[in-house]
C-alpha positions in Angstrom: 37.7 12.6 -17.9 34.4 14.2 -19.2 32.6 10.6 -18.8 33.5 10.2 -15.5 32.4 13.8 -14.6 29.4 13.1 -16.2 28.3 9.7 -14.3 29.9 11.7 -10.8 27.2 14.2 -11.4 24.4 11.6 -12.5 25.0 9.6 -9.3 24.9 13.1 -6.8 21.8 14.1 -8.7 20.0 10.6 -8.5 21.1 10.6 -4.7 19.8 14.0 -4.0 16.4 13.1 -6.2 15.9 9.5 -4.1 16.5 11.6 -0.3 13.5 13.9 -1.8 11.2 11.6 -3.1 12.0 8.7 0.0 11.7 11.4 2.7 7.8 12.9 0.5 7.0 9.0 0.8 7.7 8.2 4.3 6.0 11.0 5.5 2.8 9.0 4.1 3.4 5.9 6.6 5.1 3.8 3.9 8.3 3.6 2.6 9.0 3.7 -1.1 8.8 0.2 -2.1 5.0 0.2 -1.2 4.6 3.2 -2.9 5.6 1.5 -6.0 3.2 -1.2 -5.1 0.8 1.0 -4.5 1.4 2.9 -8.1 1.3 0.2 -10.1 -1.5 -1.7 -8.9 -3.5 2.2 -8.8 -2.2 2.3 -12.6 -2.5 -1.1 -14.1 -5.2 -2.9 -11.8 -4.9 -6.2 -10.0 -1.9 -8.2 -10.9 -0.5 -11.3 -10.3 2.2 -10.7 -7.4 4.9 -11.7 -10.2 4.3 -9.4 -12.6 4.5 -6.8 -9.6 8.2 -8.6 -8.7 9.0 -8.2 -12.1 8.3 -4.4 -12.9 9.7 -3.2 -9.5 12.7 -5.2 -9.9 12.1 -7.2 -6.7 13.2 -10.6 -5.5 10.1 -13.5 -5.1 11.0 -13.2 -0.9 11.1 -9.5 -0.8 7.8 -8.8 -2.7 6.0 -11.3 -0.6 7.1 -9.3 2.4 6.1 -5.7 0.8 2.8 -7.6 0.1 2.3 -8.6 3.6 3.3 -5.5 5.0 0.7 -3.4 2.7 -2.4 -6.0 3.8 -1.6 -5.5 7.4 -2.0 -1.8 6.8 -5.5 -2.9 4.4 -4.5 -1.5 1.5 -4.3 -4.6 -0.6 -5.6 -8.3 -0.9 -4.7 -11.4 -2.0 -6.7 -13.4 -4.8 -6.1 -16.9 -5.5 -6.7 -18.1 -9.3 -9.0 -20.5 -9.8 -7.4 -21.7 -12.6 -3.6 -21.9 -11.2 -3.3 -22.4 -7.3 0.1 -21.2 -7.6 -0.9 -18.0 -8.7 -1.8 -15.1 -6.5 -3.0 -11.8 -8.0 -2.8 -8.4 -5.8 -5.7 -6.1 -5.8 -6.0 -2.5 -4.1 -8.5 -2.7 -1.2 -11.2 0.2 -1.6 -9.6 2.2 1.5 -5.8 0.9 -0.3 -7.4 3.4 -3.1 -8.8 5.9 -0.9 -5.3 6.1 0.6 -3.5 6.3 -2.9 -5.3 9.1 -4.1 -5.1 10.8 -1.0 -1.4 11.1 -1.2 -0.4 11.4 -4.8 -1.5 14.3 -5.3 1.1 15.9 -3.2 3.7 13.4 -4.3 3.0 14.6 -8.4 3.9 18.0 -6.7 6.8 17.5 -4.5 8.1 15.5 -8.0 6.8 18.8 -9.8 8.9 20.9 -7.8 12.0 19.3 -8.3 11.9 19.6 -12.1 10.4 23.4 -12.0 14.1 24.3 -12.6 13.9 22.6 -16.3 11.8 24.3 -18.8 9.7 21.9 -21.0 12.8 21.8 -23.6 15.0 21.0 -21.1 12.8 18.1 -19.6 12.4 16.5 -22.7 15.8 16.7 -23.2 16.9 15.1 -19.9 14.2 12.1 -20.3 16.0 11.4 -23.9 19.5 11.6 -22.9 18.6 9.1 -19.8 16.7 6.8 -22.0 19.6 6.9 -24.1 22.5 5.9 -22.1 20.1 3.6 -20.1 19.1 1.7 -22.7 22.5 1.4 -24.2 23.9 0.4 -20.8 21.7 -2.5 -20.3 22.3 -3.5 -23.7 26.4 -3.5 -22.6 25.2 -5.4 -20.2 23.1 -8.3 -21.8 25.5 -8.6 -24.4 28.3 -8.6 -21.6 30.5 -6.3 -23.0 31.2 -4.8 -19.7 
């Protein structure tokens, strides 16, 4: 029974955290998927569109839509690979970089506020345990043991 209780608590906590983060991100005029793309490009630099989709666990069609939306907002550009016409690299525009920098500090403060209830040791323990459960769950799925 403790296993089921742990799952229920983890799902409720995840739902509450997602709602806080979604509200924060949407206050900037973008959605959480667009934020994820901007954050990934900001920290990793220009990337093939396929890499972004894999990192954010998105289908190619969904990725195309998100990139289209960010392109319309002038946050990203598409660059064709001269050596491989099939590959499209996505990069932040200068205004996309400025936009992301203007919102990221506030977003970090929102995340910090959520986790201020935990001391450093508790946060490390939480992170370790979530990784342990997450990696093990993924392993069970890949081995088709569930």
